C-alpha positions, -999 to 999 in steps of 0.1 A, spaced: 132 221 413 96 226 402 94 257 425 113 276 398 81 276 378 66 299 404 88 328 392 64 341 366 32 336 388 51 355 415 58 384 391 21 384 381 10 386 417 33 415 423 19 433 393 -16 426 403 -8 438 439 4 471 425 -28 476 406 -49 468 437 -31 492 460 -52 521 449 -84 501 451 -77 489 487 -72 524 498 -108 533 488 -133 528 516 -158 499 510 -139 487 480 -152 454 466 -116 444 460 -106 442 497 -112 405 502 -95 395 470 -66 418 479 -62 401 512 -60 367 495 -34 381 470 -14 395 499 -15 362 517 -1 342 488 23 369 479 38 367 514 43 330 512 58 334 477 82 359 491 91 335 519 98 307 494 121 330 475 145 329 504 152 293 496 164 304 462 191 327 475 218 301 470 222 266 457 230 251 490 199 265 507 177 254 478 188 218 480 186 218 518 150 228 515 144 203 487 158 174 507 137 185 537 106 183 515 116 153 495 140 132 517 137 102 494 148 121 463 181 105 454 189 133 430 183 160 455 203 142 483 232 136 459 232 173 449 233 184 485 260 159 494 281 171 464 278 207 476 288 198 511 318 180 497 328 209 476 327 231 507 348 207 527 318 200 550 329 164 553 306 154 582 275 167 564 286 152 531 292 118 547 257 117 562 241 125 529 261 99 509 252 73 536 215 84 532 218 76 494 231 41 502 203 36 527 178 44 498 195 18 476 165 -5 477 143 22 463 164 28 432 180 -6 427 174 -19 392 166 14 376 188 28 348 219 44 362 214 29 397 248 14 396 264 48 388 246 64 417 256 37 442 292 34 430 298 72 432 283 73 467 309 48 478 336 66 458 328 100 474 327 84 508 362 71 500 373 107 493 358 119 526 374 91 546 408 98 530 406 135 537 397 129 573 425 104 581 405 72 579 426 53 553 413 18 561 377 30 557 386 48 525 400 16 510 369 -3 519 347 25 504 367 24 471 365 -14 471 328 -12 474 327 13 446 346 -10 422 325 -40 433 295 -21 419 313 -6 389 346 -25 381 355 2 356 361 31 380 397 37 372 399 67 396 388 45 425 417 21 417 442 50 415 430 64 449 432 29 464 468 27 451 477 60 468 462 47 501 479 14 499 512 32 492 507 54 522 499 23 543 531 6 531 514 -21 511 536 -19 480 521 -50 462 485 -38 466 495 -3 456 512 -16 424 482 -38 416 458 -9 420 478 15 398 482 -11 371 445 -18 371 437 19 368 460 21 337 445 -10 322 411 7 324 423 40 310 455 40 290 455 78 290 454 81 328 487 99 331 484 106 368 482 68 374 515 64 354 531 90 376 519 74 408 531 39 397 564 55 387 568 71 421 561 38 437 588 21 416 612 49 425 604 44 462 614 7 460 646 15 440 634 6 405 645 39 389 646 25 353 609 15 354 600 47 372 617 68 345 600 50 317 566 56 333 572 93 339 582 96 303 549 78 294 530 103 315 546 132 297 540 116 263 503 116 272 503 151 287 534 171 278 522 199 302 522 176 332 547 193 354 545 168 383 561 141 361 586 165 347 597 176 381 599 139 393 622 131 363 645 160 372 646 150 409 654 114 399 682 125 375 696 146 403 697 117 427 714 95 400 741 121 396 748 123 433 752 85 434 
């Protein structure tokens, strides 16, 4: 990031270069050697500017130069994840965890570690590795027990895997940690509807809408459930 401070010096070099052009053209100019030096550094400054063309390239270069910078590695991993480059993101998040001994005990170290596990859980879930995703989320909450989103995601995975009890337990824990987590209410309601407890499901969908009246997913689920009841 410190390379950004080279912008002004680079501008100064360019200005100085323009002034020297006329001098260099004069035979025997005493500015020739100095001009060559300026041109040399101007060239490398121009080369470095290529690394500022986009955020991804910048952090790739930063990580290459500072492979032990957790902040840089995390930024690069996040960019890969945003771009659905799951293999690359997975490698970078694993790199963060391999550096754990270097940042353990520092302020915020638990946040860095827990989110590395959490994001690995997202990657595993999106690439069809449900069991690995559950393990990653469990690792995340073992570091930070208050990660309600990790519990919610675990619930969805357990539900997909057919483990109703674990799914219910996970959704309830997410709601305990954040009483305004309307998506978790919806997910728990869907689980109850799946096992035939429509009364509990309806109450939870209503709760989700009470928290967020614009939550169309819960509203649609209520309409679907009402339609099924009428058919019965």
